[in-house]
N, C-alpha and C positions, 0 to 999 in steps of 0.2 A: 374585215370582211371584202370580198370582192363583190360589189353590188351591181347589178344590170338592171338599168330602167328601159323599157321600151313603150314607144308611143309614136304613132305616125307623124305627128307634128311635135316636134320638140319645143317646148318642155311639156304642154298640156297641163295636166293636173299636178306635176311633179315640180313645179318651177320653184317651190320653196324646200321641197323635201330633199331632193338631189343634192342640192349644194350644203344643205345643212348636214348630210351625211357625210359629204366630202370633207367638210369643215371638222368632222369629229374623228377624222382619220381613216375613213373607209376609201378604198379604192373605187369609184364610181365612174362607171361607163354608161352612156346613153345611147341605146340603138333608135334610130329613127328614119323616115323616109324623107323627112324634111325638116331642117333645123331652122325654127323661126328665132329662136334667142339663145346664145350661148350662155352656159350657167358656170359660175367661177368653180373651179376645182374638179369639173365634170368633164370627162372625155367623149365627145359626140362621135358617132359611128354612123355614116348613112349608108342604108343598102339601097340597092337599086330597085326602082318601082316594077312591079311585076307587069307583066303583059295585060293587055285589055281582056275585057270579058268577051267570049264568043258571043255572035248576036244569035247563033242558033241555041243558045242555052234557055230553058224554060224561064219565064221571067221571075217565077217564084224562087228560083235556084241562083239566079244573078249574084246577089248578095253574098250567098254562100260560097259561089266559085270564085268571087273577089276574096273572100275572107281565105280561102283555101290558099289561093295565090300569094296573099300577104303573108300567111304561116309558113308556106314554103320558103319565101325569100327570107324570113326572119331566121329560120333555122340553118340556113345556108350560111347567113352572115355570121351566125354562132359559132359555126365551124371555122370560119375565118379568124375570128376572135380566139378562138382556142389554139389555131396554129401561131398566133402572134403572143401567146403565153398568157392571155386572159381567160381564165375559168370562173365563173360566178359561184359564190358560195349562196347567194341569194337573188331571186328575180322577181321584180314588181313591174307588172305590164298592164296596160290597159286592154281590155279584151274585145273593145268595140270593133275593130276593123279585121280581125282573125289573127292577130299577130301573136296570140298566146295559145293557138290551136295545138301546136304540137311540140310546146317546150318539155312537157313532162314525158313525152315520148322520147325526145332526144338526150334530155337530163334528167333522168327520174330521181336522181338523189339531190336534186337542187330544190330547195323548197321555193315554191311560187306563189306569190300573192297577185291576185288579178284586181284590177279596178273596176268593179261591177256597177256601171253607171246607171242602167235601166234594163229592164227585160220588157219587152213589147207584149201587148196583149189585144186581142181583137175586141174587147169589151171592157169599159170601165176606166180607161186610161184616155190617150188622144184620139184614138179611133173611135169615130162615131160621136165624139163630144161637140162637134160644131155642126149645127143644122145646115150650113151654107156649104160645107163639104161633104159630097156624096160618100156614103159608105156602102159599098156595093159588096155582094158574096167574093167577088175577086179579091176585094181589099181586105176582108176578113181572113181569107185563107191565107193569102200573102203575108200577112202580119204574123200568122202562126209559123210561118216557115222562116220569117226573119230572125228568129230566135236560135236557130239550128247552132251556128258558132258559138253565140254566148252561152248557151247551156253546155257545150261541149266544153269550152274553155273554163267555167266555172266548176262543172264537175271533176275536171282533172286537177284544178288548183288545190293547194294545201290550206288557203285561206282566202278571203277576200274582203274589199273595202267597198262601202257606198257611202256618198257624201251626207245622206240625210236618212232618216227612218223612212220617209215615205218612198223614196227610191229603193230603199232595201226591200220593203215590202212589195215591191213590183216583182220580185223574184219567186221562183218556185219555193213553196213551203219547204219542200223537202231538202233545198239546199241553202235556206236562210241561217242555218245554224253555223255555217262557215263565214258569213259576213259580219263585220264589225262596222259601225257607223262613225265615220272620221271626215269631217268636213275638209276640203281642200286647204283652207284656210286663207285668210287675207293678212295681207301686211299693215297691220294698225298703226305702224311708225310713219307710213305713208298715206294710207287710206284714212284720214281723219279731218275734220272741219277746216276749212282755209277761210277765215274771216277777210283775208286781203285778196281772195280769189277775184280775178277779172276775166271776162269772156267778151271777145269781139265778135260781135255778129256778122254775117254776110255783107250787110248793108252798111257797116261800119259803126254802129252804135254798139256801147259798151255797157254791159250788164253788171252787176255785182250782187253778195248776199244783201238781202233785204228787198231787192226789187221784186216786181210781180212776174216771175219767171216760172213758166211751168216745163217740166222736162219729160222726155220719153228717149229710153235707150234701148237698142237690141243689136245683135251683130247684123242682122239683116232685117228690113222692114216687112214683115211677113205675118200672115194671120196666127200662127202658132204663138206669137209672143203679142197677141192682142192688137196688133196695128189697125186693123179694120175698125175696131171700138174706139181706139183712141182719135183715129181721125173724125169718126161720126160723132165725137164729142165736141170738137173743136168749135163748130157755129154755136152751140149753146154757151159755151165759155166766153167767147167774144161777144155775144149778146149782152152777157152780164159784166163782163170785164173788158172793155175796150182798150186798156192799156196792158193787158196781158202779153208777155213775149213767150211764144212757144218754141221751145228749142228741141229738135228731133235728131237724135244721133243714130246713124246705122247705114249699112250699105243697101244696094238695091239687087243683090243676088238672092239665092235662096239657099237657107240653111236646112230647114225642115218643111216638110210639106211639099207642094206644087207650086209652080209658078202660074200666074193668072191666065186666063183666056183672053186673046185679043189686045193685051197690052203687055209692053216689054217687061214691067215689074210692078210690084204692088203699090209702089208709090204714086206712079202713073195712073193705075186703075183707082186708086182712091181721090187722086185729084180730080178726075172725071167725073167721080161720084159725088163728092162733098164740095159744097159752096162756102168760101171761107175767104177772109182778108189775108191774102198772102204776104202782105207787108209785115204782117208781125208772125208769121209761121216760118221758121227758119230751119231748113233741112242741111244739116252740118256734115252729111257723110260719115264716114269713118275716121275717127280722130287718133292721134298720138295718145298714149296713155295718160300723161299728165295732163293734156288739153280735156281728155274725157273727164278726170277728175276735177278740173275746174268747173266744168258744166253741172257736177253733181254739186259743187259747193256753192253755186250761186242758184241754186233750186229752191223755190218756196214750195213746190209741190211736185212729186214726181211719181209718174204712173208706171206700175210695173204689172203688167197682165201676161198670163200665160195658160196655154192647155194644161190639164193635167199631165207634165212631162217633166224633163229634167229642170231643176232649179238654176238659174242664171247667176253667175258671180254679180252681176251688176246689180241684183236686189239687195244683197248683202253689203256691197260697196257703197249704194246708195244710202243705206241705214248709217253705215259708219262714218260717212261724210256729213250726217246730221240732216239728210234730206227726209222731208215727212212723205213716207212712201204710202200711196194710195194703191194697193194691191187686189188682184183677183181672188175671189172667194173659191180658189181651187186648192186642192191638196197640197202641193208642194210651198205654195205660198202660206197656207194657214199653219204649218208647222214653224214658220218663222215669225210671221206678223200676227199679234193679238189685237184683233180691232177695239180701237179705243185706248189700247195701252202703249203699245210701241209703232202704232201706224193705224191706217184705216183699210177695211176691205169693203169691196163692192162686186156685185155681180159681173162676171167676165163679160156678158152681152150687153149689159145694160149702159148704153152710151149716156143717156141723160143723168143717170145716177152718177155715173163718173164724172160728168161734167160738174155736177152740183158739189161733188166733195173737192174737185180740184178748186173751184171758185171759193168754196167755205176755207179752204186753206190759205187762199190769197188773202181773203176778208178778214180773218181773225188769227194772224200768226201768233200773237202772245197767248192766247188760250191754248192753242196746239203746241206750245214749245217743250211742255212736258213729255209730248209722244216722240219730239226729235231727241230728246235726251235720252228717253228710255230706248229709243232705237240704237243710239251709240253705244249704250251699255249693253244690250243685247249682242251686237255684231262684236263688241271687245271681249266679253265673257264667254260667249259660245261659239264663235265663227272665226277668231283669229287663229293664224298659224301657230303664234306663241302658245295658245291653249293647246293646240293639237300636239305639240312636240311630245311631252310625256307619254301621251297616249300612243302616238306611233312608236316610240322607243319600246314602251312596254309590249305593244302588239307584235313588232318584229322580234323582239327576244323569246316571246312566247312561241311564234310560229316556228323559229329556227330550233326552239327547245324541242317542240313537239314533232318535228318532222321525223317522219318514219314510225310514229304512233297514231293514237286517236286525234284527229284535227277537227274536234268539236270546239268553235270558238264561242259557243254560247255562255261557258263558265267564266269568260274572262272579264264581263261586265264592264266593257270599255266604252259602250254607248253613253251619250249625254241622258240627263233626266228626260223622260218623255213626258210632255206637258199634256194638259187634258185636250188642248187644241190639236195636238198630234194624235192622240188616240182617237179622236173623232174623225180626223182625216184619214187615219188607216183603216177606221171601220167602213168608211165611205169607199175606199180603194177596195177593200175585200167583198163589199156587197155589190160593187160595179154602179153604187149610185150616182157617180160623176158622169156616167154616159148620159147623154141627152141628144 
């Protein structure tokens, strides 16, 4: 088959799937606005960035205007590919930026799978969750409008994929029958414990597995990923464990939410608020992937906190590396981590409780080793790309076979077993109980 992947930042969630299909003999192209990583056997095609959003556009509609512009750019680029002799038999596209908006209009006979990462809601998810973040009437209304291009893309698609059950449940119930749950998948041949790992800190000190190391990782250091709570936990940790080395990985930009007022970034804001021994708190910035994995490998306790929002790859990667993850009691984390079985859970906002569990992990690593072992088993059994391969194959075959007929994916039974923890988190999502 001729298979076309679309994601504005190549490879995105398709870094394992696209080269796998190429290895299996398919002709695979990847349409993108920016190629961050080339993939073996995959032909990348870059489309020109669309014009900027007009200043006079109503602020509820700016994301939609941007989505329309990206959708236009993609269909123009597809026209160019057709002129060069590439006509897709299947398209797999991330719908988040509007790139999938018009695909079924220009290629109605080509089956389309969209990656349906999350549907936004004015209640019950990230909006209104954090009492430190104001939730105004304007915020609520703007959030509703934010879903326009996502709903249109999902409605037009033949089928869709969400990485977790919790994220699938965020979408309209009327469209969930189209969505299968297939996690992006981690490479467990690379992401696995490293007993010989070494990390050199900015002050020149070297740490290794077994040392009292606490880690925190996010693409950017910001409230959505619990950065404020983590920083507020540090004084209590340092009071009880003077020897703890705290490694913080992430950039100073904003991925989600807003920038802080009166400070250049959230790191500066929290350094101004929290008093701690800076000689044992190490801001590592963004790291190359292998160096980042070494950080996880030396971790004695890893904090992963998130709003009710998309689950980070880093949570699963930390588990696969054998880190003891102390996660937030929020829906996306509860789907993966079972408290006291393969990790520990804590209230997202309770810095003291987080500190106590981080210190407990340092004080009694032998007693908690079974949790680390179980975390590796969970990541390997349920979240590795190797595990996802047969599910993806069956899903693609079924979508292609069903094209032109009834595309109700609910009968495929491709989702992993839903645990009791997942059921409870989905129930909380449906009831809005996670808003506070």
